[in-house]
C-alpha positions as CSV (number, residue, x, y, z in Angstrom):
1,M,10.9,-15.2,23.0
2,S,10.1,-11.6,22.2
3,E,6.8,-9.9,23.1
4,L,6.0,-9.5,19.4
5,T,6.5,-13.2,18.8
6,I,4.2,-14.1,21.7
7,A,1.5,-11.6,20.6
8,T,1.7,-13.0,17.0
9,L,1.4,-16.6,18.2
10,I,-1.6,-15.7,20.4
11,F,-3.2,-13.8,17.5
12,L,-2.7,-16.6,15.0
13,A,-3.8,-19.4,17.4
14,T,-7.0,-17.5,18.3
15,Y,-7.8,-17.0,14.6
16,A,-7.0,-20.6,13.8
17,V,-9.6,-21.8,16.4
18,I,-12.2,-19.2,15.1
19,L,-11.6,-20.5,11.6
20,S,-12.0,-24.1,12.7
21,E,-15.5,-23.3,14.0
22,R,-15.1,-26.0,16.7
23,L,-15.7,-23.6,19.5
24,D,-18.0,-20.6,20.0
25,R,-16.3,-17.6,18.3
26,T,-17.2,-15.2,21.1
27,M,-15.7,-17.4,23.8
28,V,-12.5,-17.9,21.6
29,A,-12.1,-14.1,21.0
30,L,-12.5,-13.3,24.7
31,A,-10.1,-16.1,25.6
32,G,-7.5,-14.7,23.1
33,G,-7.8,-11.2,24.5
34,A,-7.5,-12.6,28.1
35,V,-4.3,-14.5,27.1
36,M,-2.9,-11.2,25.7
37,I,-3.3,-9.7,29.1
38,A,-2.1,-12.7,31.0
39,A,1.0,-13.0,28.8
40,G,1.9,-9.3,29.6
41,V,1.5,-8.1,26.0
42,L,-1.1,-5.7,27.2
43,S,-1.8,-4.3,30.7
44,Q,-5.4,-4.2,31.9
45,E,-5.5,-0.5,31.2
46,E,-4.1,-0.9,27.7
47,A,-6.6,-3.7,27.0
48,V,-9.5,-1.4,27.9
49,A,-8.1,1.4,25.8
50,A,-7.9,-0.9,22.8
51,I,-11.7,-1.5,22.9
52,D,-13.5,0.9,20.5
53,F,-16.4,1.9,22.7
54,N,-17.7,4.2,20.0
55,T,-18.3,1.2,17.8
56,L,-19.9,-0.8,20.7
57,A,-22.1,2.1,21.7
58,L,-23.2,2.5,18.0
59,L,-24.1,-1.2,17.8
60,I,-25.9,-1.4,21.2
61,G,-27.8,1.9,20.6
62,M,-29.0,0.8,17.2
63,M,-29.9,-2.7,18.4
64,L,-32.1,-1.2,21.1
65,I,-33.9,1.2,18.6
66,I,-34.5,-1.6,16.1
67,N,-35.6,-4.0,18.8
68,I,-38.3,-1.5,19.9
69,L,-39.3,-0.7,16.3
70,K,-39.8,-4.4,15.3
71,R,-42.5,-4.6,18.1
72,T,-44.7,-2.6,15.7
73,G,-44.8,-5.5,13.2
74,V,-43.5,-3.1,10.5
75,F,-40.8,-5.6,9.4
76,R,-43.1,-8.4,8.7
77,Y,-45.5,-6.0,7.0
78,L,-42.8,-4.8,4.7
79,G,-41.5,-8.3,4.0
80,W,-44.9,-9.6,3.0
81,R,-45.6,-6.6,0.8
82,T,-42.3,-7.1,-1.0
83,A,-42.9,-10.8,-1.4
84,A,-46.4,-10.1,-2.8
85,L,-44.9,-7.5,-5.2
86,V,-42.6,-10.1,-6.8
87,D,-45.1,-13.0,-6.4
88,G,-42.8,-14.9,-4.1
89,N,-40.1,-15.3,-6.7
90,P,-37.0,-16.0,-4.6
91,W,-34.5,-14.5,-7.0
92,L,-36.5,-11.3,-7.5
93,L,-37.0,-11.1,-3.7
94,L,-33.2,-11.4,-3.2
95,L,-32.6,-8.8,-5.8
96,C,-35.0,-6.4,-4.1
97,F,-33.4,-6.9,-0.7
98,V,-29.9,-6.4,-2.2
99,L,-30.8,-3.2,-3.9
100,V,-32.6,-1.7,-0.9
101,T,-29.8,-2.7,1.4
102,A,-27.1,-1.2,-0.8
103,T,-29.0,2.0,-1.2
104,A,-29.8,2.4,2.5
105,S,-26.2,1.6,3.4
106,A,-25.0,4.6,1.5
107,F,-27.0,7.0,3.6
108,L,-27.1,5.1,6.9
109,D,-24.1,3.2,8.3
110,N,-24.1,-0.4,7.1
111,V,-24.6,-1.8,10.6
112,T,-27.8,0.1,11.0
113,T,-29.0,-1.0,7.6
114,I,-28.3,-4.7,8.5
115,L,-30.2,-4.3,11.8
116,L,-33.1,-2.8,9.8
117,M,-33.1,-5.4,7.0
118,I,-32.3,-8.7,8.6
119,P,-35.6,-8.9,10.6
120,V,-37.4,-8.4,7.3
121,T,-35.4,-11.2,5.7
122,F,-36.1,-13.6,8.6
123,A,-39.8,-12.9,8.5
124,I,-40.3,-13.4,4.8
125,C,-38.0,-16.4,4.4
126,D,-39.7,-18.1,7.4
127,D,-43.1,-17.5,5.9
128,L,-42.1,-18.7,2.4
129,G,-40.1,-21.7,3.6
130,L,-36.8,-20.3,2.0
131,D,-33.3,-20.9,3.2
132,V,-32.4,-17.5,4.8
133,R,-28.6,-17.9,4.5
134,P,-28.1,-16.8,0.9
135,F,-30.3,-13.8,1.6
136,I,-28.2,-12.8,4.6
137,I,-24.9,-13.2,2.9
138,A,-26.0,-11.3,-0.2
139,Q,-27.4,-8.4,1.9
140,V,-24.2,-8.2,4.0
141,I,-22.0,-8.0,0.9
142,A,-24.4,-5.4,-0.6
143,S,-24.3,-3.3,2.6
144,N,-20.5,-3.2,2.5
145,I,-20.4,-2.2,-1.2
146,G,-23.2,0.4,-0.8
147,G,-21.6,1.8,2.3
148,T,-18.4,2.5,0.4
149,A,-20.1,5.3,-1.6
150,T,-20.3,7.9,1.2
151,L,-18.6,9.4,4.2
152,I,-21.2,7.9,6.7
153,G,-21.9,4.6,4.9
154,D,-19.1,2.5,6.5
155,P,-17.0,3.1,9.7
156,P,-13.7,3.1,7.8
157,N,-14.9,6.1,5.8
158,I,-15.9,7.9,8.9
159,L,-12.4,7.4,10.3
160,I,-10.8,8.5,7.0
161,G,-13.0,11.6,6.8
162,S,-12.3,12.6,10.4
163,A,-8.5,12.3,9.8
164,T,-8.4,14.0,6.4
165,G,-11.2,16.5,6.3
166,L,-12.6,15.0,3.1
167,D,-16.3,15.6,3.2
168,F,-19.5,13.9,2.2
169,V,-19.5,15.3,-1.3
170,A,-15.9,14.3,-1.9
171,F,-16.6,10.7,-1.0
172,L,-19.9,10.7,-3.0
173,T,-18.4,12.1,-6.2
174,N,-15.2,10.0,-6.1
175,L,-16.5,6.6,-5.0
176,A,-20.2,6.4,-5.8
177,P,-19.7,6.0,-9.6
178,L,-17.5,3.0,-8.9
179,V,-19.9,1.6,-6.3
180,L,-22.7,1.5,-8.9
181,I,-20.5,-0.6,-11.2
182,L,-19.5,-2.9,-8.3
183,L,-23.1,-3.4,-7.3
184,V,-24.0,-4.5,-10.8
185,L,-21.1,-7.0,-10.7
186,A,-22.1,-8.3,-7.3
187,V,-25.7,-8.9,-8.5
188,A,-24.3,-10.8,-11.5
189,G,-22.3,-12.9,-9.0
190,F,-25.3,-13.6,-6.9
191,W,-27.2,-14.7,-10.0
192,V,-24.4,-17.1,-10.9
193,I,-24.1,-18.5,-7.4
194,Y,-27.8,-18.6,-6.4
195,G,-30.2,-17.6,-9.1
196,R,-29.0,-19.6,-12.1
197,R,-28.4,-22.7,-10.0
198,G,-31.7,-22.6,-8.3
199,R,-30.1,-22.7,-4.9
200,L,-32.7,-20.3,-3.4
201,G,-35.4,-22.9,-3.5
202,M,-39.0,-22.3,-4.4
203,P,-42.1,-21.6,-2.3
204,S,-44.8,-24.3,-2.3
205,T,-48.2,-23.7,-3.9
206,Q,-49.7,-23.3,-0.5
207,E,-47.0,-20.7,0.5
208,R,-47.6,-18.8,-2.7
209,A,-51.3,-18.8,-2.2
210,A,-50.7,-17.2,1.2
211,L,-49.1,-14.2,-0.4
212,A,-52.5,-12.9,-1.7
213,E,-54.0,-13.3,1.7
214,A,-51.0,-11.6,3.4
215,R,-51.2,-8.7,1.0
216,D,-54.7,-8.0,2.3
217,T,-54.2,-8.9,6.0
218,A,-50.7,-7.7,6.7
219,Q,-51.0,-4.9,9.2
220,I,-48.8,-2.8,11.4
221,G,-49.6,-3.4,15.1
222,D,-48.9,-0.5,17.4
223,R,-49.0,2.6,15.2
224,R,-48.3,4.9,18.1
225,L,-45.1,3.1,18.9
226,L,-44.3,3.1,15.2
227,R,-44.6,6.9,15.0
228,H,-42.4,7.3,18.1
229,S,-39.8,4.8,16.8
230,L,-39.6,6.3,13.3
231,A,-39.3,9.8,14.7
232,V,-36.4,8.9,17.0
233,L,-34.8,6.9,14.3
234,S,-35.0,9.8,11.9
235,L,-33.5,12.2,14.5
236,T,-30.8,9.7,15.1
237,L,-29.9,9.5,11.4
238,V,-29.9,13.3,11.2
239,G,-27.5,13.2,14.2
240,F,-25.2,10.9,12.2
241,L,-25.2,13.4,9.3
242,L,-24.4,16.3,11.6
243,H,-22.1,14.6,14.0
244,G,-19.2,16.8,13.0
245,I,-21.1,20.0,13.7
246,L,-22.5,18.5,16.9
247,H,-19.0,17.3,18.0
248,L,-20.6,14.0,19.1
249,E,-19.5,10.5,18.1
250,A,-21.9,8.2,16.2
251,G,-22.0,5.9,19.2
252,T,-23.1,8.7,21.6
253,I,-25.8,9.8,19.1
254,A,-27.1,6.2,18.8
255,M,-27.2,5.8,22.6
256,F,-29.0,9.1,23.0
257,G,-31.6,7.9,20.5
258,A,-32.0,4.6,22.3
259,I,-32.5,6.2,25.6
260,I,-35.0,8.7,24.3
261,L,-37.0,5.9,22.6
262,L,-37.0,3.8,25.8
263,L,-38.4,6.8,27.7
264,V,-41.1,7.7,25.3
265,S,-42.2,4.2,24.3
266,R,-42.4,2.9,27.9
267,V,-41.6,-0.7,26.8
268,D,-40.2,-3.3,29.1
269,V,-36.5,-2.2,29.4
270,H,-35.4,-5.6,30.7
271,Q,-37.0,-7.4,27.8
272,V,-35.5,-5.0,25.2
273,L,-32.1,-5.3,26.7
274,S,-32.3,-9.1,26.7
275,E,-32.8,-9.0,22.9
276,V,-29.5,-7.2,22.3
277,E,-26.9,-9.4,20.5
278,W,-24.6,-9.5,23.5
279,S,-22.7,-12.4,22.0
280,T,-21.8,-10.2,19.1
281,I,-20.9,-7.2,21.4
282,F,-18.5,-9.4,23.4
283,F,-17.0,-10.9,20.3
284,F,-16.0,-7.4,19.3
285,V,-14.6,-6.8,22.8
286,G,-12.3,-9.8,22.5
287,L,-11.4,-8.9,18.9
288,F,-10.4,-5.4,19.8
289,V,-8.2,-6.5,22.7
290,L,-6.6,-9.2,20.5
291,V,-5.8,-6.8,17.7
292,G,-4.7,-4.2,20.2
293,G,-1.9,-6.5,21.3
294,V,-0.4,-7.0,17.9
295,E,-1.1,-3.3,17.0
296,K,0.7,-2.1,20.1
297,L,3.8,-4.0,19.2
298,G,3.7,-2.8,15.6
299,L,3.1,-6.1,13.8
300,L,0.6,-4.6,11.3
301,E,2.6,-1.5,10.8
302,Q,5.8,-3.6,10.1
303,I,4.0,-5.7,7.5
304,A,2.5,-2.6,5.9
305,R,5.8,-0.6,5.8
306,R,7.7,-3.5,4.3
307,M,5.1,-4.0,1.6
308,V,5.1,-0.3,0.8
309,D,8.9,-0.3,0.5
310,L,8.5,-2.6,-2.4
311,T,7.1,0.2,-4.5
312,A,10.2,2.4,-4.2
313,G,8.1,5.5,-4.1
314,N,6.1,5.0,-7.3
315,L,2.7,6.6,-6.8
316,V,0.8,4.2,-9.1
317,L,2.3,1.1,-7.4
318,T,1.9,2.6,-3.9
319,T,-1.7,3.4,-4.5
320,L,-2.6,0.0,-5.9
321,L,-0.6,-1.8,-3.2
322,L,-2.4,0.3,-0.5
323,L,-5.7,-0.8,-2.0
324,W,-4.9,-4.5,-1.8
325,L,-3.0,-4.3,1.5
326,A,-6.0,-2.5,3.2
327,A,-8.3,-5.2,1.8
328,M,-6.1,-8.1,3.0
329,I,-5.7,-6.7,6.5
330,S,-9.4,-5.8,6.7
331,A,-10.5,-9.3,5.8
332,I,-8.3,-10.7,8.6
333,V,-8.7,-8.3,11.5
334,D,-11.9,-6.3,10.8
335,N,-11.7,-3.1,8.7
336,I,-12.1,-0.7,11.7
337,P,-8.8,-1.5,13.4
338,A,-7.2,-2.1,10.0
339,V,-8.0,1.4,8.7
340,A,-7.1,3.0,12.1
341,T,-3.6,1.4,11.7
342,L,-3.3,2.3,8.0
343,I,-4.3,6.0,8.3
344,P,-1.0,7.1,10.0
345,L,0.9,4.9,7.6
346,T,-0.8,6.6,4.7
347,F,0.2,10.0,6.0
348,S,3.8,8.8,6.2
349,V,3.7,7.4,2.7
350,A,2.3,10.7,1.4
351,R,5.1,12.7,2.9
352,L,7.7,10.3,1.4
353,L,6.0,10.5,-2.1
354,V,5.9,14.3,-2.0
355,P,8.9,15.8,-0.2
356,D,7.3,19.3,-0.1
357,L,4.8,17.9,2.4
358,A,7.4,16.9,5.0
359,N,6.7,19.8,7.3
360,V,3.0,20.6,6.7
361,D,0.1,19.6,8.9
362,D,-2.0,16.5,8.2
363,M,-5.0,18.3,6.7
364,A,-2.8,19.9,4.1
365,V,-1.1,16.6,3.4
366,A,-4.5,14.8,3.0
367,T,-5.9,17.2,0.5
368,H,-2.8,17.6,-1.7
369,P,-4.0,16.5,-5.2
370,D,-1.0,14.2,-5.7
371,V,-1.8,12.0,-2.7
372,V,-5.7,12.2,-2.5
373,P,-5.8,8.9,-4.6
374,L,-4.2,7.2,-1.6
375,W,-7.2,7.9,0.5
376,W,-9.7,6.6,-2.1
377,A,-7.5,3.4,-2.3
378,L,-7.5,3.1,1.5
379,S,-11.3,3.5,1.6
380,L,-12.0,1.1,-1.2
381,G,-9.6,-1.5,0.2
382,A,-10.9,-1.3,3.8
383,C,-14.7,-1.2,2.9
384,L,-14.6,-3.8,0.1
385,G,-12.0,-6.0,1.9
386,G,-14.6,-6.3,4.7
387,N,-16.5,-8.7,2.4
388,G,-13.4,-11.0,2.3
389,S,-14.3,-12.9,5.5
390,M,-17.0,-13.3,8.1
391,V,-15.0,-11.0,10.5
392,G,-14.0,-8.5,7.9
393,A,-16.6,-5.9,8.9
394,S,-19.0,-5.1,11.7
395,A,-22.0,-5.7,9.5
396,N,-20.8,-9.2,8.8
397,V,-20.4,-10.1,12.4
398,V,-23.8,-8.5,13.4
399,A,-25.7,-10.4,10.7
400,V,-24.1,-13.7,11.5
401,G,-24.8,-13.1,15.2
402,L,-28.5,-12.4,14.5
403,A,-28.6,-15.7,12.5
404,E,-27.0,-17.7,15.2
405,R,-29.4,-16.3,17.7
406,R,-32.1,-18.0,15.7
407,G,-30.2,-21.3,15.4
408,I,-29.1,-20.6,11.8
409,T,-25.4,-21.5,11.2
410,I,-23.6,-19.6,8.5
411,G,-20.0,-20.0,9.8
412,Y,-16.7,-18.5,8.8
413,W,-16.3,-20.5,5.6
414,G,-19.9,-20.4,4.7
415,F,-19.6,-16.6,4.4
416,T,-16.0,-16.4,3.1
417,R,-16.5,-18.8,0.2
418,I,-19.1,-16.4,-1.2
419,G,-17.6,-13.1,-0.1
420,L,-14.0,-13.7,-1.0
421,P,-14.4,-14.2,-4.8
422,I,-16.8,-11.2,-5.0
423,T,-14.2,-9.2,-3.1
424,F,-11.4,-10.2,-5.5
425,V,-13.5,-9.1,-8.5
426,C,-14.4,-5.8,-6.8
427,L,-10.7,-5.1,-6.1
428,V,-9.6,-5.8,-9.6
429,V,-12.2,-3.4,-11.0
430,S,-11.3,-0.9,-8.3
431,S,-7.6,-1.1,-9.3
432,L,-8.6,-0.3,-12.9
433,Y,-10.9,2.5,-11.8
434,L,-8.1,4.2,-9.7
435,W,-5.6,3.8,-12.5
436,L,-7.9,5.3,-15.2
437,R,-9.3,8.1,-13.1
438,Y,-6.4,9.2,-11.0
439,L,-3.1,7.6,-12.0
440,S,-2.9,7.2,-15.8
441,G,-2.1,10.8,-16.5
């Protein structure tokens, strides 16, 4: 039995157990990664190299900052203010959360946005007696759609921008118009799934009456800590915007922000560290090792190359196929390793489509007008495909992990049965957008 066959079987078996939801997903992912090493698919050094420590540092750093910020009571304050504004109407409340999450995700990374918004969601749903699961799923989907609009909104875009030199303005002008359309469609989908059917529930008379009182009594606790937290968070976000100039990765900037806030806030470090979603962090560790095994042996690249061969060098078909291929792989293996695998493939495809690019450097290839649509297809496929399953994007895993920490089960299929249909509609509209704007001429 070949190494590729062994790695594929380990990968499929691990995912099958995760999908079954019979065992804890973190334990299963770590076990799958360990078996990859034990079977000789990866050495210990290769397994460590497969882990994306920048992503882990970004997650840990932002979790620390948000855990300190929430001590000020600002999340509950904002939640009650929002609920009072819409008079406790569950559908309007969900709509507010979706729009705020999508907008914030375009200018923050979507993981940070989820870490900021989910505590608000927990607080308000708890106080109004609402099922929090629809709110979490809707916000995660909105965060992935909103994050598609800009260079810094979603990790796949950061990877693509770094590899191609395409800047913030290029992403914004090419993808933001489509994202606005997709967001409207997603909201319509949420209305059909949740709003029209009344699945969000309705606060009791007593809970509605509490809104008026909450509007007057809701207060922020430690204002000094709030000032420090917001100042550090603002500096961290500026660092994300300037990471190219600073020559620092987003994970490094997030950890610097967390360390500075720990120093100036003087909170109990052990308590803050205990509140980090370590289960989510280690799930990613196992996932990165697992995907590293099949990536090392070329499974993903083999699948991608064979599918691209089907287009016989046709730019329109290749672009659309790349969109759907990126989405499919992202939904299965997380869009960060998926796009990391597909970037070199896209360069190879570009050189095949335009023979004059055979001997030029990557940056010249990336910005050639005939192949730029490939990068927008890759971005749309990876970012939107992240909504296709619970493990499709970092934001999904983080949100589900936060829910599980509170004893709330969403599950793989609980998320996927909502996210997958919306993803399909988004991809169909994205295909039409790419064709009309770039390929029809």
